[in-house]
N, C-alpha and C positions, 0 to 999 in steps of 0.2 A: 421564306418572310423572314425566317428566321438571324443567314446570311446576312440578309439586308437590312433589319437591325442594325446588329454590330458592328458593321461599314457606315451606315450614316451616325452611330455613335462613333467610333474613331476618326473617322470625317470632323466631326465637331470638337473633341477633344484638341486633335493634329493639328487643327486650321484656327482654332477658336469659331467662339461662339456670337454675339452678341444682340441684348436687348436690352430696349430700356423700361425699370416698370416703378412705380409710385415713389410715395412717402414715408421715410419712416419714423420714428415714433422712441422717442426720446425715452421713455421711462423702461421701454426694455435693455436700453443700455448699459441702465448699472451705473453708481458712480464711483469715483477714484480709480477708471481701468489708464493705463499708459500708455504710449508709444515713442519709441524713439525717434525723431524724425533724420532722416542717414543725409537729406540734400540740402538741410538747412548749415550754419557756422556754427551754432550751438552745439555741443555736444547735450542740452539737454531732454526729458522726455514732456511728452504735453497729456494733459484731458483728451485722448477720444470724445469724450461727448461734447467738449467746450471745441472740441475740431470739425467733429463734422456737423454742430447744430448753432451754430456761434458763427461762423469766419462766413464774415466778405465775401473773400474767393472763393475759387473751388476747387472741388481738393480732390486730389486722386491718392485713392489707397494702393497699394501692388501690395498683393497677394502671394509671399514666397513661402517656400523654405529653401535649407542647405543642404539637403537631398533631389532637389528636385533640375535634372538639368534644362528644363525648358526655360526659367527662371532665372536659371542661370546663363541663360540667351537673350532673356531678356530684361537682365539689369542694364546694360552697354546704354541699350533703347534708353528705358527709363529713367538712367542717367543723365542724359541729353536735353530727354522733356524737361528736367527739374532746371536744368540749364538755361532754356531756352526761354522757360518762363518761369524763372524765377521773377516774382513781386506780380505776379499774374494770379498761381495755384500752388497751395501747397502738395507738395507729388511725397505721400509718407510712404514707405515699406513695411510691410507685416509681414510675420515667420509667423508663421502659423503651428506653429509647434511651442512657439513661446507665450503666444496669445490665442489660444485656444478661441476662450471668448467672444472675442470679436472677430472673429473666423467664427465662428457657430450663429455670432451675432448678425452677419452678413451673409448665412447662407452658403458660406464658400465652400463647397464640395470637391472641386479642383484647383490644380495650382501650376502654372499662374495664373491671377483668377484682377483684374484690372480693372477699379471703379469709378465713377468720375463720380462725382456729390459738388450741389449748389443750396445750402439754404436747408438742407436736412434731404433734397429731391436727389434719389439719384436717377441720376443722365442718362448713364452708358455703363454697362457692366462685359467686359469681355473675359473670355474662359480656353486658356489654353494658348500657346504661340502664338503670335502676330505679329509679323516682320512689319506691318504696318502701322502701326499700331501707337508711335508717337503723331502719327498726320489721322489719324483718325481717333485718338483724345486730344491735340490739337486743334481741330474741327468743333471739339464740345465746348473745348474753357472757350473759343473762341465768342462762339456762339450763347454761354450763358451771360 
């Protein structure tokens, strides 16, 4: 029984697991927390609360870490996603070591974690490396 549980847990982490969950509460976020959006022409940071709760377009949060191998594998796919959906979605990379408060708020327990939001509502959450992440997130963005 223990081996089966470990195998299932490893499979979820290795191959990614997805779930849909509910609405966020802005009061828990705090204020003034900023994150750099690497997929924009500007080098300025934006307030995460504004980004999440006031954005009229879907927001894709890519939680990663510099020491994470699967995150480095996912990075080119997220860059392509940002290019494909420029103007239709905001794609933000968030380093969990530099932004532990944001990672904690979103209950990020493993990286990479990709979260798609619209109007403060989480539409999709994927944990772990998934080679089909672009198409999965793209379908959510197109349907939002």
